[in-house]
NUDO-395408 format. One line per 2 residues: number of its first residue (from 1); their letters; for each residue x, y, z of C-alpha. Coordinates in nm, 3 decimals. Each point is the difference from the previous one (the first is absolute). Layout:
NUM	A	X:Y:Z ~ ...
This chain:
1	XX	8.601:4.180:1.556 ~ 0.223:0.237:0.208
3	XX	0.267:0.014:-0.283 ~ -0.266:0.069:-0.261
5	XX	-0.145:0.276:0.217 ~ 0.338:0.166:0.073
7	XX	0.120:-0.083:-0.377 ~ 0.318:-0.110:0.156
9	XX	0.229:-0.298:-0.073 ~ -0.075:-0.214:-0.300
11	XX	-0.376:0.096:0.012 ~ -0.018:0.022:-0.373
13	XX	0.143:-0.343:-0.051 ~ -0.261:-0.143:0.243
15	XX	-0.288:0.180:-0.199 ~ 0.146:-0.155:-0.307
17	XX	-0.011:-0.357:0.144 ~ -0.358:0.052:0.138
19	XX	-0.145:0.125:-0.302 ~ -0.089:-0.323:-0.182
21	XX	-0.182:-0.096:0.308 ~ -0.225:0.290:-0.003
23	XX	-0.348:0.080:-0.187 ~ -0.230:-0.228:0.228
25	XX	-0.103:0.244:0.275 ~ -0.291:0.238:-0.017
27	XX	0.126:0.342:0.072 ~ -0.243:0.230:0.153
29	XX	0.063:0.380:0.060 ~ -0.176:0.166:0.289
31	XX	-0.010:0.377:-0.054 ~ -0.193:0.322:0.091
33	XX	0.004:0.298:0.216 ~ 0.132:0.005:0.358
35	XX	-0.260:-0.099:0.250 ~ -0.198:-0.203:-0.226
37	XX	0.056:-0.312:0.201 ~ 0.234:-0.182:-0.241
39	XX	0.195:-0.178:0.259 ~ -0.301:-0.128:0.191
41	XX	-0.149:-0.111:-0.349 ~ 0.314:-0.166:-0.070
43	XX	-0.025:-0.180:0.323 ~ -0.336:-0.129:-0.090
45	XX	0.103:-0.112:-0.340 ~ 0.292:-0.214:0.142
47	XX	-0.251:-0.168:0.210 ~ -0.232:-0.070:-0.297
49	XX	0.269:-0.136:-0.212 ~ 0.127:-0.208:0.289
51	XX	-0.346:-0.150:0.018 ~ 0.027:-0.119:-0.354
53	XX	0.344:-0.174:0.106 ~ 0.201:0.252:-0.197
55	XX	0.336:0.113:0.113 ~ 0.045:0.384:0.026
57	XX	0.270:0.235:-0.011 ~ -0.032:0.367:0.074
59	XX	0.231:0.296:-0.088 ~ -0.096:0.292:0.198
61	XX	0.168:0.327:-0.102 ~ 0.033:0.304:0.249
63	XX	0.124:0.347:-0.088 ~ 0.347:0.099:0.098
65	XX	0.059:0.326:0.183 ~ 0.159:0.253:-0.232
67	XX	0.212:0.119:0.284 ~ 0.127:-0.303:0.168
69	XX	-0.062:-0.255:-0.243 ~ -0.175:-0.224:0.262
71	XX	-0.333:-0.149:-0.019 ~ -0.264:-0.134:0.249
73	XX	-0.073:-0.347:-0.173 ~ -0.325:-0.001:0.185
75	XX	-0.250:-0.139:-0.271 ~ 0.056:-0.360:0.124
77	XX	-0.119:0.080:0.349 ~ -0.358:-0.051:-0.126
79	XX	0.114:-0.347:-0.123 ~ 0.157:-0.142:0.304
81	XX	-0.249:-0.274:0.049 ~ 0.162:-0.170:-0.310
83	XX	0.345:0.016:0.159 ~ 0.007:-0.371:0.103
85	XX	-0.164:-0.132:-0.323 ~ 0.255:-0.169:-0.192
87	XX	-0.201:0.068:-0.317 ~ 0.024:0.376:0.032
89	XX	0.318:0.206:-0.059 ~ -0.011:0.381:0.072
91	XX	0.288:0.244:-0.058 ~ -0.008:0.367:0.059
93	XX	0.221:0.204:-0.222 ~ 0.087:0.383:-0.017
95	XX	-0.022:0.200:-0.323 ~ 0.336:0.132:0.067
97	XX	-0.095:0.316:-0.204 ~ -0.127:-0.182:-0.302
99	XX	-0.316:0.158:-0.141 ~ -0.301:-0.179:-0.146
101	XX	-0.130:-0.174:0.315 ~ 0.253:-0.284:0.007
103	XX	0.353:-0.049:0.094 ~ 0.261:-0.049:-0.263
105	XX	0.037:-0.368:0.111 ~ -0.363:-0.081:0.040
107	XX	-0.051:-0.154:-0.346 ~ 0.306:-0.205:0.050
109	XX	-0.113:-0.130:0.351 ~ -0.342:-0.089:-0.174
111	XX	0.201:-0.238:-0.229 ~ 0.174:-0.151:0.291
113	XX	-0.328:-0.088:0.155 ~ -0.142:-0.115:-0.324
115	XX	0.313:-0.233:-0.046 ~ -0.033:-0.108:0.354
117	XX	-0.352:-0.176:-0.093 ~ -0.230:0.239:0.158
119	XX	-0.365:-0.017:-0.176 ~ -0.074:0.371:0.082
121	XX	0.228:0.304:0.028 ~ -0.165:0.298:0.119
123	XX	0.180:0.344:-0.016 ~ -0.128:0.278:0.220
125	XX	0.118:0.324:-0.142 ~ 0.076:0.328:0.210
127	XX	-0.338:0.146:-0.080 ~ 0.118:0.340:-0.152
129	XX	-0.323:0.018:-0.220 ~ -0.048:0.063:-0.365
131	XX	0.364:-0.001:-0.112 ~ 0.065:-0.339:0.128
133	XX	0.008:-0.180:-0.323 ~ 0.305:-0.213:0.040
135	XX	-0.197:-0.279:0.158 ~ -0.166:-0.068:-0.335
137	XX	0.341:-0.097:-0.140 ~ 0.031:-0.260:0.269
139	XX	-0.333:-0.147:0.065 ~ -0.247:-0.209:-0.205
141	XX	-0.304:0.145:0.189 ~ -0.008:0.341:0.171
143	XX	-0.252:0.083:0.270 ~ -0.047:0.360:0.073
145	XX	-0.126:0.043:0.343 ~ -0.226:0.301:0.081
147	XX	-0.195:0.140:0.284 ~ -0.277:0.248:0.060
149	XX	0.104:0.316:0.164 ~ 0.359:0.002:-0.113
151	XX	-0.043:0.238:-0.305 ~ -0.046:-0.296:-0.229
153	XX	-0.266:0.167:-0.202 ~ 0.259:0.232:-0.111
155	XX	0.274:-0.268:-0.047 ~ -0.228:-0.191:-0.213
157	XX	0.003:0.269:-0.286 ~ 0.369:-0.054:-0.017
159	XX	0.017:-0.227:-0.313 ~ 0.333:-0.171:0.060
161	XX	-0.143:-0.182:0.307 ~ -0.317:-0.103:-0.181
163	XX	0.177:-0.138:-0.315 ~ 0.230:-0.215:0.208
165	XX	-0.258:-0.151:0.243 ~ -0.125:-0.344:-0.079
167	XX	-0.211:-0.030:0.312 ~ -0.138:0.264:0.228
169	XX	-0.052:-0.060:0.365 ~ -0.192:0.261:0.176
171	XX	0.101:-0.084:0.344 ~ -0.155:0.133:0.333
173	XX	-0.323:-0.031:-0.193 ~ -0.195:0.025:0.320
175	XX	0.071:0.359:0.031 ~ -0.195:0.289:-0.136
177	XX	0.082:0.095:-0.343 ~ 0.062:-0.354:-0.132
179	XX	-0.279:0.010:-0.252 ~ 0.120:0.343:-0.135
181	XX	0.356:-0.150:-0.029 ~ -0.139:-0.299:-0.220
183	XX	-0.206:0.237:-0.216 ~ 0.305:0.223:-0.074
185	XX	0.194:-0.310:-0.096 ~ -0.282:-0.124:-0.218
187	XX	-0.022:0.344:-0.165 ~ 0.381:0.059:-0.042
189	XX	0.051:-0.338:-0.143 ~ -0.296:0.036:-0.259
191	XX	0.137:0.337:-0.104 ~ 0.348:-0.142:-0.013
193	XX	-0.090:-0.299:-0.192 ~ -0.196:0.214:-0.263
195	XX	0.301:0.218:-0.048 ~ 0.248:-0.294:-0.043
197	XX	-0.234:-0.137:-0.260 ~ -0.025:0.324:-0.183
199	XX	0.356:0.055:-0.013 ~ 0.051:-0.375:-0.099
201	XX	0.226:-0.065:0.295 ~ 0.092:-0.355:0.089
203	XX	0.072:0.058:0.366 ~ -0.269:0.094:0.258
205	XX	-0.347:-0.143:0.060 ~ -0.313:-0.029:-0.200
207	XX	-0.303:0.194:0.094 ~ -0.159:-0.111:0.327
209	XX	-0.380:0.016:0.042 ~ -0.013:-0.146:0.348
211	XX	0.196:-0.098:0.286 ~ -0.115:-0.362:0.072
213	XX	0.208:-0.291:-0.081 ~ -0.275:-0.161:-0.196
215	XX	-0.007:0.251:-0.268 ~ 0.399:-0.004:-0.018
217	XX	-0.031:-0.375:-0.053 ~ -0.279:0.012:-0.266
219	XX	0.217:0.262:-0.181 ~ 0.303:-0.227:0.014
221	XX	-0.214:-0.293:-0.115 ~ -0.130:0.186:-0.299
223	XX	0.326:0.157:-0.104 ~ 0.274:-0.244:0.113
225	XX	0.282:0.213:-0.173 ~ -0.147:0.365:0.095
227	XX	0.157:0.234:0.254 ~ -0.022:-0.128:0.367
229	XX	-0.291:0.179:0.170 ~ 0.125:0.057:0.373
231	XX	-0.245:-0.119:0.239 ~ -0.071:0.238:0.317
233	XX	-0.032:-0.194:0.314 ~ -0.098:0.108:0.362
235	XX	0.211:-0.113:0.281 ~ 0.024:0.049:0.370
237	XX	0.354:-0.155:0.072 ~ -0.037:0.046:0.387
239	XX	-0.296:-0.236:-0.002 ~ 0.118:-0.210:-0.293
241	XX	-0.318:0.094:-0.205 ~ 0.030:-0.029:-0.378
243	XX	0.339:-0.197:-0.001 ~ -0.135:-0.305:-0.182
245	XX	-0.157:0.216:-0.275 ~ 0.319:0.191:-0.050
247	XX	0.215:-0.328:-0.019 ~ -0.240:-0.128:-0.258
249	XX	0.025:0.311:-0.215 ~ 0.389:0.000:0.040
251	XX	0.010:-0.371:-0.127 ~ -0.251:0.080:-0.284
253	XX	0.257:0.276:-0.119 ~ 0.274:-0.235:0.014
255	XX	-0.191:-0.253:-0.213 ~ -0.089:0.279:-0.248
257	XX	0.361:0.097:-0.018 ~ 0.088:-0.350:-0.107
259	XX	-0.293:-0.080:-0.228 ~ -0.060:0.325:-0.189
261	XX	0.194:0.128:-0.282 ~ -0.020:0.353:0.158
263	XX	0.135:-0.135:0.317 ~ 0.281:-0.168:-0.155
265	XX	0.068:0.324:-0.177 ~ 0.015:0.177:0.341
267	XX	0.241:-0.242:0.124 ~ 0.243:0.069:-0.300
269	XX	-0.040:0.357:0.054 ~ 0.089:-0.017:0.366
271	XX	0.302:-0.217:-0.066 ~ 0.102:0.258:-0.263
273	XX	-0.012:0.280:0.242 ~ 0.182:-0.199:0.255
275	XX	0.281:-0.089:-0.247 ~ 0.033:0.365:-0.094
277	XX	0.031:0.092:0.373 ~ 0.273:-0.238:0.055
279	XX	0.195:0.119:-0.323 ~ -0.037:0.367:0.117
281	XX	0.133:-0.073:0.347 ~ 0.296:-0.223:-0.153
283	XX	0.071:0.293:-0.243 ~ 0.009:0.265:0.269
285	XX	0.235:-0.197:0.215 ~ 0.233:-0.079:-0.296
287	XX	0.008:0.380:-0.106 ~ 0.059:0.104:0.346
289	XX	0.290:-0.246:0.039 ~ 0.169:0.071:-0.333
291	XX	-0.024:0.386:-0.003 ~ 0.135:0.012:0.344
293	XX	0.163:0.353:0.065 ~ -0.147:0.136:-0.326
295	XX	-0.331:-0.034:0.150 ~ 0.096:0.212:0.295
297	XX	0.163:0.264:-0.201 ~ -0.302:0.028:-0.221
299	XX	-0.209:0.044:0.300 ~ 0.217:0.265:0.119
301	XX	-0.021:0.192:-0.331 ~ -0.370:-0.019:0.014
303	XX	0.000:0.149:0.362 ~ 0.226:0.280:-0.112
305	XX	-0.245:0.065:-0.296 ~ 0.298:-0.063:-0.250
307	XX	-0.224:-0.260:-0.142 ~ -0.358:-0.088:-0.034
309	XX	-0.131:-0.346:0.135 ~ -0.148:-0.085:-0.343
311	XX	0.339:0.037:-0.194 ~ 0.174:-0.153:0.296
313	XX	-0.212:-0.306:-0.034 ~ 0.055:-0.028:-0.365
315	XX	0.374:0.027:0.055 ~ 0.013:-0.255:0.267
317	XX	-0.214:-0.265:-0.216 ~ 0.247:0.074:-0.298
319	XX	0.273:-0.071:0.213 ~ -0.138:-0.313:0.153
321	XX	-0.083:-0.119:-0.359 ~ 0.354:0.054:-0.120
323	XX	0.135:-0.188:0.296 ~ -0.201:-0.291:-0.077
325	XX	0.115:-0.008:-0.358 ~ 0.358:0.020:0.083
């Protein structure tokens, strides 16, 4: 795991050898705004899955300092009661400057946990809010954790977060404003679903008429290949309230992803996006290595205003392509 996180040694060869043994774990993303209680809720989910005799791996991602590069790695503090459980593995990792809510190596570490035989792999993201969409290219099920009093009524309007959530957990539901947060989510999901239908989009969720799990279940029963209707659950993680219902919805979404044509299409789209990202990283690394000093000279020309960055990029790409043909 350390070699994969540090991307050192023969980590690529290790991942190649492990890949045939992956594909069995249920990968769950836990994301949402800072202060929503993601770590505490993750701790409760660990206990719930362990009660089902399932083994659990947790990858907890913390932000790195832009000045020192260091990270506190404190998310697992709320999960210390599982430290002696042989069926639980928890690893904290830093983003190391990588954007999107995950570290660059997080997806690869998920595969290591999957290949190791864990039944459930949970990835707790940094919690940067609506632009934290990379988790959707990693997780089978994305749980967005929200809490009243944190400006979530404004965040709910940000479409990116709504379109990527598979299950909403309104945590700290014993606080004032929880009802308003649920109503805002219902409204935004309904409006977002109608807009997606009008635009004939294949991504996103269908219109939501109610927040109850029963309504969502009825919708799935009637239209097994329709868009997933994300349920909105109320939880109080500090008192372990609502955890059982949340686990049921997470598992129901996993079943939908396997059994419905729409769910399978989403899986294929996720794999396609992931493959493009790997290709993009590989091409950038190859281009930087091949261009060498020419890249530095071009950067200097742009800084001196001798060349615009657009022409510079076109020139570098042309040079890289010529080098690959020779």
